[in-house]
N, C-alpha and C positions, 0 to 999 in steps of 0.2 A: 504494500500500500504506499502511495506517495506521501511523504511528509510535507504538507503545504507550508510549514513554518521552519523548515530546516535552515539554520543560520550558523555562521561561524561563532563559536563560543569559547574557544581556548586556543592557545598557541604555544609552541615549544621551540626553543633554540637548542639545537644539537651542536655542540662546539668542542674544540680541542683544548680550551683553557677557560674553565669556569670562573676562576678568580678574575682573569683579565676581562672576560665578558661582563661580569657583574660591575666592575669599575667603569667600563666603557659605556654601557647602556644606562647606568645610573647618572653619568655625567651628561649624556646626550639628551635623555628623556626625563631626568628627574625622578626615576623609579626608586623605590625602596626595595630591599631584598630581605627575605627570611628563609632560613633553612627548613626544608621539608624532606630531608633524606630518609631513606628507609635502610634497614640492614643490608639490603641487596645492592643499592647504588645511591650516589649522591644526587640530590635534587634541590634546586632553589626555586622560589617563587618571586617574580617581579610584581610590584603593586604600584598603581597610581593612586595616591591618597590611601583610602581604605579599601580599594577595589583591586582584587587580584587579577592581573592581566595575562601573564604567560609563565611558562615554566622554563627552567634552564637545566640542561643535563649534558653529561659527556657524550660525544660521539662514541658509540661502542667500539671496542678494540678491533673486532672483525671488520667493522667499516673502515677504520683507519688503515688497517693492513691492506684492505682492497683499494685504498686510495680515495675513498669517499671524502667529500669536503664538508665543512659546516654548512648548515642550512636551517631556515625557518620552516616549520610545518604548521598548518592551520587545521584545527579540528572543527568539524561540522556536527552540531548536535541533532540527533535523530531520535524518534520515538521507538523504532524497532531496528536495532543495528544489524541483527542477523537477516531480517528480511531485506534491508537495504543492501547488504553485501551481496545477497543472492541476486537481486535485481541488477546491481552493478556488473557482476559477472556475466549475466545474460545479455547485457547491453554492450559488452566488449571491454569492460574495464578489467583490471588486474588486482588481486588481493595478495599483498606481501605478508601482512600479519593478520590472521583471521581474528574474530572477536575474542578478546583476551581481557581478563580482569587485571587491572593495574592500580597504582597508588592514586590515580585521578578518576577512575571509573572503568567502565567497559569500553575498550577502544579497538579499532581496526585501522591498519595502515593500508591504503589502496592507491590506485592510479586510475585516471580516466582513460578512455581508449586511445587518446593521443599521447599519453605517457606522463601527464602532469600529476604529481603526487599530492596527496592530501590525507587527512585522517578523519575517521568517523568516531563519534563518542555517544554513549548513552549513560544516563544517570551520573553525570559529572560531579565530582566532589569539589572541583575547582572551576572558576569561571561561570559564565551564563551566556545565553544567546544575546547578542547585541541588538538593541533596539535603536538607540541614537548613536551616531557615529562621530560626533563633533567634540567630545571631551578631550582635553589635553592628556597625553600620555596613553590614550587608548588607540586601538587600531581604527583608522578612519575610512579605510578603503581597501577592497580586495580585488586584485587585478589578475586576470588570467592571460598569459601570453600563449595563445593557442596555435596549433598548426593550421587550423581552419576554424574560425570562431562560429560560423553558421552550424557546422555539425557539432561543435562543442556545446553550443547553446541548447541544441536539441537534446543532447545527452543529459545535461544538468537540469533542463526543464522537466524532463520525464522522470528523472531520478529523485529530484528534490521538490518539484513543483515550483521552481523559480520562474519568474515572469519577466518579460521585457519592461523596462522603465523608459520614460521619455526624458530626453535632455532638456534642461532649462534653456539652453542656447545651442545653436549650431546643429550639425547633422550627425546622425548615428549610423550612417551608411558603412562606416569602417570600424566603429566602436560601439558595441552593444552594452547598454546599461542593464544592470540586473536588479531585481527586487524580489523580496521574500515576504509573503504575507502582507503585500502592499508597501513595504519599506525598502528603500534602496540598500544594497550591500556592496556594490562594486560594478565592475565592468569587465569586458573581455574583447580582445581584438586578435587579428592574425598577426603573429610575430614577424619581425624582419629576419632575414636569413642570418644576421650576425648573432641572434640568440638561437643556438643550435638545437634546442629542445624545448618543449612546452613546460611552463611552470607558473605557479602562483606567486605573486609578489604582494607583500603586506605593507601598507602605508601607516605610519604612526603620526598622530597629531602633535604639532609643536606650535607654540605661540608665534614664533618668528623664524622663518626659513633660514635667514642669514646667520643668526646666532646659532641655530642648531647645526647648520653645515660646518660652521667653524669648530664647533665642539667635536664633530665627527673627525675632521682632519687633525685637530689638536690631540685627539685621543688615539691616533694611529690608524683611523679608518680612511677610506678613499671615497671620492665622489665619482660615481660611474656616469651620471648624467644630470646636468642641471647646475644650479636651480633654474627651473623652467616656469614661466608664467602661463597659466591656463586662462583663456579668455574670460575676463570678468569674474574669475573665481578665486584665484590665489596662486600659490607657488608649490611646486613639488621638486624633490630631488631624490635620485636613486643612488644608493650608497652600498659600500662593501665594508663590513666591520673588520677589525684587525686580524681575525682568524679566517676570514674569507666568506662569511654568510652575507647574502644580498638582502637588503631591506630598503624601504623608502620612507621619506618624510613628507608631510604636507603642512603647510602653514598659511594663514590669511595675509601675513605681511612679510615684507623684505625690507626691513628698516635701513639696512646698509646700501640698498640699492644695487646689490651685486648681481651679475648674470653669468651664467655658464662658467663656474670655477674650473672645470676641466671636462674632458670627455675621455672615455676609455672604450677600447674594443674588447668585447666580452666573448669568451668561449671557454668551455670547461668539460673535462672528461674523466670519469671514474664510475665504477659500478659496485654496489654493495647490496647484496640480498634482494636484487630486483630494483633497487633505487638507482636511478641514473643521475649522476652529478658530475658534469664536465666543467673544466675550468682553466682559463688562461686570461691574464689581464696584461694589456699594454696601454699605458697612459700617455696622452698627448695634451699638454697644457693648452688652455685656451685663454684668449685675452679677456681681461676684466674691463667692464665699462659700466657707467652709471645706468640704472634702470629705474622704472617707476616704483612707487611705494604704495601699492593698493592696500586698502584696509577692509575690503569686502571679505566675508567668511566664505571659504571654499565650498562650492557646490557643484555637483556634476548632474 
């Protein structure tokens, strides 16, 4: 049965240096951390204010040995995880980890038919489905780099009941906005060839994109693209943390007026237990020049 209200509800960062990741993300996003380890493995929780946002854990040793790189994984909350997994298989998806009891609830790690990985969760002990996406420190946007967004949309619509959303401005011919239960959750588009495989990218909300971007580079991270102004909405920047995990930021303002800190060519390669994670980075500095200072809240 399709879950008409399936939404992203939890996120995890799998990394090779938990201590460094705690310091980096606490600086960039102002998160607090607390230990939630079990006898089996180390686990930390990042919180924005009093709200738990995501988990942090080591990339498993077998993954590291196989060359897998750090990455963010988003969990979609569903009512019937076993039924959803069965549907996903029938519709061409892959199941890497079948429904399994964990410290955060009943979870399954899967991929859509085009290879983008994600996770499913039922009865989560941490997190909750997001209703409003604008709070600082929270994930404000979910974006799928698809091999073909039209077939990807059909898959997610059938599996989760997601619908098309209308843009406030501009055309959606090449970028499809998504909604769940009548509320926006993100978008999808057909990726460029420089992104060698489909993946989900998660955007974290920040008050000011210039300040946050500087914290990224000061903390040893890299700017993959941006800051880029979206028409009449705000600013976004795609980043790579010091351990190599890709993430993004979005903010309403750019007080320093900076544009395009740098650009990088991205490509990456490794495989671990069915997960594909490919990686190469070559940076090319871009010129800095003054830009406008919009104050409008981002909306898509």
